[in-house]
N, C-alpha and C positions, 0 to 999 in steps of 0.2 A: 503494500500500499505504499502509494506517496504522501508524504506529508511534509505540507509549509507551514512554519509558524513565523507570524509576525510580532515584532515588541517582544523586547529581552529587559522588561522593567521587574518589578517582584513576581507577579503572577504567572508572566511568560517565560521568566529564568527558572524558577523553580521549574514549571512543568518540562523544559527544553531539558536540563540536567536531568529529571528523572526519566523522561523519555529514550535520553539517548543511555543510561545507564540498563535501560531493561531491554536496549538493543534494537530500538526503532531507527527507521532510517528517517530524518529529520533536518528537511531544510531551515536554514533561521535567516531571516531579515533584520538586522540589528542595529537600522539608522544610524546615526553620525558615531555610536560605537563600535562599527561594524571591525575597525582594525586590532579594539582590544579584544573584542567578542571571539576572534580568530583563536588568538590565544587561550582564550578560557574554555572554548569548546572545540578542542582540537580535533574532535571525531566527527564534526559536522561541517558542512558546507553552510559558508556564512558570507551576505551581502549586504550592503546596505538597503538594498530592497530586495525583493524575493526573486531569484534569478528563473529563470525556463527550468522546469523540470527534467532532469537528463534522460530519465525514462519516458515522458510524455507528462501531460497534464496532472496538477495536483487533484489527487482523490479527496482530500480534507486540507483546508487552510485554516489554523487555528488562530484567532485574530484576539491578539493581546496587548492592543493598545488603549489607551484612553479613549472612552468612548467620544469625544469630541474629536477625536483624530481619524476616526472609522472612515470617513469619506476619503480623506489622503492617503491614508495606508492602502486601502482596501481597492481603490479603483485600478491603480497600476497594476493590481496583483490578480484582477477580476478574469481577466483573459486567459490567464493561467491554470484555472480552476476547471475541471473536467466537466463536460455537460451532465454528469449525473452527479458530480462532486457537491459536497458543502463547506460553507465557511462555518465554521464554529466560534462563535462570540464567547471569549472567556474574559468578560469585562463586567464593568458597575453599570447601573443604571438603566437605561432601555434601548440597549443596543441594536437588537434584531431588527426594527422597524427599518435603521438606519441602513444595515448590511441591505436588507431587502429589495430597498430603492436601487442599489447596484447589481446585484444578480439575481432577484426574484426571491419570494418568501419560502420556496421549493426548495431551494437550497441553502436554508439559512438553519443552522441549529443553536440551540443557547445555553450557557450555562450557569446557575446559581454559585457561587464560589463561597463554599463555606468554611474554607480556612483562612490564615493570614500570613503574609510574609513581607518583609522589608528586602531592598538591594541597601546592602553597605557600601558597596563600590560598582563600577561596572563589572558585572561577571561574579559578583560576588552575595549571594545570599542569605538570608537568615528566615527559616520557617518560624514564624511567632506564636501559630496556632494552629494545632491539625484538626481537619474535619474532611468534608467532601465534597464533590460536585454534584448539582442536581442539572442533570441534562433535560432537554426537551426541544420539542420543534417538530416542522412537518417533513422535514427529511428524509429519504428512504435511506440516508447513510447514518442514521440515528446508531443503529447497533455497530457499525463501524467506528462511530465516534467514542460511544461506549468503551469498546474494546481498547481503543487507543489510548485515552484519558485514564483507564481504571489502573493502568501501568505506573501512571504519577499518583492518584490518591482512588479512593473509592468512591463509586459513582452509583446514583440512583436517577430512576428515570420519573420524568412527570408528564404528565398530558395535560397539566395547566402551567405552561412556564410564567405564562402574563400574572398569573396568582403568586407563583414562586419567586419572581422578581419584584413585585411591589410588596411582599410581604419583608423581604431583604431590604428595601430600599425604606421600610417605614424604620427599622430597625438601625439603618446606617445615618439615614437623616438625623435621629435622635443621638444614639451614642457615639458613633463615630465621629460625627461633626460637633458635638457638645465637648468630645475630648480632643479635637483637634484647637478649637478657640480657646480650651482650659488648661490644656498642657497635663490633664489628668489621667491616670489608669481608669480601667471599668471598675474597680474594685473600689477606687476613691471617689469615680462619679454617682457609683449607686448606693455610696454610704451617706449622704448628703439628699434629705428630703425635699429640698427645693429642687435639686436638679435631678431627682427622680420625676418629680412632678413636673416639670418643665420638657423632661422627655416623653412622658404620656401624652401632653399637648401637643408636640411635634407630631406622635406618632398620630395622633388624632387628625389633624389636616393631612398625611399622607394616605390615612384610610378614606376619608372624604373625597381625594384625588382619585383613590382607585375606583371609588363605588361608582363615580360619576362617570368613570369609563367601563362601568357594568363589569369591573374585573372582580372573580373570587378569589378572596385570598387565603394563602396555603398556611399551614401552621407552621411555625417555626420554634424548635425547642417543645412542642408539645401543644401551642397554644397559637392561633393566627390573631395578629395585630389588632383585627377588628373585636375579636372577642376579648381581647386582653384590655382594651380600652374602655371595655363595656363591663368589666367586672368591677364590686366593690373597690374605691379607691384603696384602703388598706390589703384587700389581696394583690391588686394590680401593683403596688409599690414591692411587696412581698416577692412578687414572680419576679420584677427586674433586679431585685436584690440579691437572689438566689442564682439567678441566671447569670449574673457578672461575677459570682462565686467561682465559676468555672473555669476563668480566666481572670483571675482579679488585679495580674499584674500588666495584663496587655494595654498598649497605647495604640492610640489610632496611625495607620499610617501615613495621616495626612500632617501629621506633626513634624516628621523629618521633612516633608518637601516645603512645607509653610518655613521651616528654620533655614533652608537650603535656598529659600527666596525662588520657590520654583512654584505653579501652580498646585495648588491641592487637589483639584478636579469638584469642586464645589457644583459644576456645571451638570455634573453626571450625578447628584445627589438631591440636596433642596433646592437648587433652581429649578427642579423639575416639578415641584410642589406649589402651587398658587395659595397658599395661606402666611396671614402675618408673622408669625415665628419663623418659619423656614426663609422667608423675605430678611428677617433681621439677620438669621444666622450669615447667608448668604453674603450680606452686606459686610457682618463682622468679618468674613474669611477674605474678602477682597481687601477689606483694610489691614487686615494682617500682610496680606501680598504687598501691597503697596508699602508697607513699612509707617504706616500712621497706627497704627495701634498694637500695642503687644499681644502675646500667646499668656493670658493669665486667666485664673479661675472666678475673676471679678466678671467677665464678659458674660459668663451664665447668670449673673443677679442682675444685669442690664435686660435680660430677658422675660421681662415681668408685662 
């Protein structure tokens, strides 16, 4: 099976490492870090962009760039995809619709990523939380993609990818972005009642946006976000506290990006939701990116 992978950030890099270690034949597109990545991935064919497959078109193209970069990364590679091949979106946000405009919805699969990683330096990665892929989509290549991705992490298949996407979005808009603007770990966030309440209100806005699109949300850690926000508040607070105890020291990957002066990717998260708290978080992240606001727990206190 001919596999191409575009984007060697944290998610793409870890996935590439594990696929190569399992013996998969993967060709890599590394962008501006191509020269460094050739040294880091000596057993792979590496280019700035995805080169033509040596033995024909690609059966699968794993797209691991930021969702905002979908069009610029995928458009040049689309002619290299086999007619019955599939693009597999290993991205946050809602990337499948954007990819489908380039290759067609019947050639798109998507994954919700239940594990976390960070890139320490180009080609050097650290897995910060174990988990799995949730894979879905309409392409007949779904089983092929499941087999390939299972060489990196466990894979479950969903027939409601949109519901899984929006449920992950609800959690990420709350905990990941709150962690980014505050610098706090999951455990530190969940320890504060005020922060837990802000997180629930952020999730409420995401749930409202999902329902407006007629999306049925999927459970995350045993409960769907729409049911979570409907629980009596003491129970909802307890759920968040218990969920954070699984990875109390984990911090949002957005923090490292902000500290490095790079865009944190809030356009793939809170900017997708038209709600007052999500808009405020987007503004805060942009101010941190511009250097006009520090990363501080005080930022959460402003979200009333």
